[in-house]
Phi, psi and omega in degrees: 000138188296157175300134178237155178291316179263126182264134178240139175297157185299331183268005175292139177299342178252013183306316187263003181266095186297321175301318180292321178292325170301324181290316178296325182294312181302314176297321176294322173304315177313306187291322176300329184271358187279147181244130187301135185105333175278159179295143177303142185296149177286131174246125183273089182291145185275169178300322177291324177294316178301320179299319177297323176300313185289325179300311184298312181296318181297318182290328181278341186298311176301326182288320175298316177301331181271314195249342188297144182287170179299319182299314185298313175311320177294309186286330174302319179292323182288316187281332170053059176296138178284136186284336192256357183204159180281118179283160178282141175307322182300317184291319179291308178309321177296324180291312179298324176298319179293333183271309190229356180087353176286144179222154176269135175246118182285143175227156188288339181176208186296146175235177179288144177310320182296315179302313173311304183299314184302322179297336185289343178297328180258016177061037167254125173256119187280130190220140176278162180235354181284158173264143178296166183295140182297338178286342183220076186287345183252019187212143167209133175280003185203157177306129175232189187288332175296310179301313185297323188262311178294312183286308186265330180308304184302318184290318183292343178276008177243143187299322186301308184289321176298316182294321180291325176294318176300318173300324178300318180294313181296314182297316181299315178300325188274351186250161177274171188297332179293319178290319182293335176296321175292324175293327173303312180295319178295322177302308188302304180284348177258293188269353173257317183228026177290151180231154172222174178243036182307126178070023185077356182249133173304135178228139177275116180270329191270146180300327179296318172299314186282350179249005188236112172307313178302304187295316187285338181269351187234350188299326180304320184255349183246344180250146170278121184263125186235156176299146180286103178234118184302316180293325176291318182301314180295346173264359182257118177287172180209156180244114184281353184268357193226163168300137189286131178272345181225135181222147185246139190239123175270161180296318179220165179288329173292328174291325179294315185286330176292320179298320178295313186296330176289333172278326187279321195293317175307322181289342181275355185273000000 
């Protein structure tokens, strides 16, 4: 098989699809050629990619109605993602910048967790622009444009989540690698896969849950739910390529964000 700019694992649904791999390479080239401060490059999404977007949003809608946190519902209305087409990073980023000061910076694929967190200090959110493989519209083994926009945009459109993301960035910049390892786990189990019990009902606070039909539809029966304890979270590793076997639940979404703030603010001084 020919060399590709974007390397995929052999179990990736698009590994043997040369057309898909070529598409990923082309979108990665756009990100690689982007200069910070310029608008994110325009991606001419295909009819198939728009169809994957519609399928994912249709499947997620009833799960959002049941499980999404109060902040997500607030931000979802504010960011107003179109249901029938993949929006551009530039148009969503412009809305976010007006609301919370956050902007999207395109990347070709996964970056190191430290680099990702540090960019949050300046309210830059690193984002992929490619679409998951069409054969599995409700699953992706890595962040894609659905995760970046459906999961994160609505939360970044709220003052509470925007501030916590920026605090993660500032704390990471001020910390050594040992401390940052704990911050990575707090971000993962808090802002990617955090849960709360607002109103006595389990609510998804994290973007990873809110953008994943599989995760959001199965966590109550398949994951071990533990109290949201910062010290325990910092000791708990995670696997980003699989469904999460352990999730942490705060009393409320506000309590979860407060617990994170108490860790982050002293590191920023």
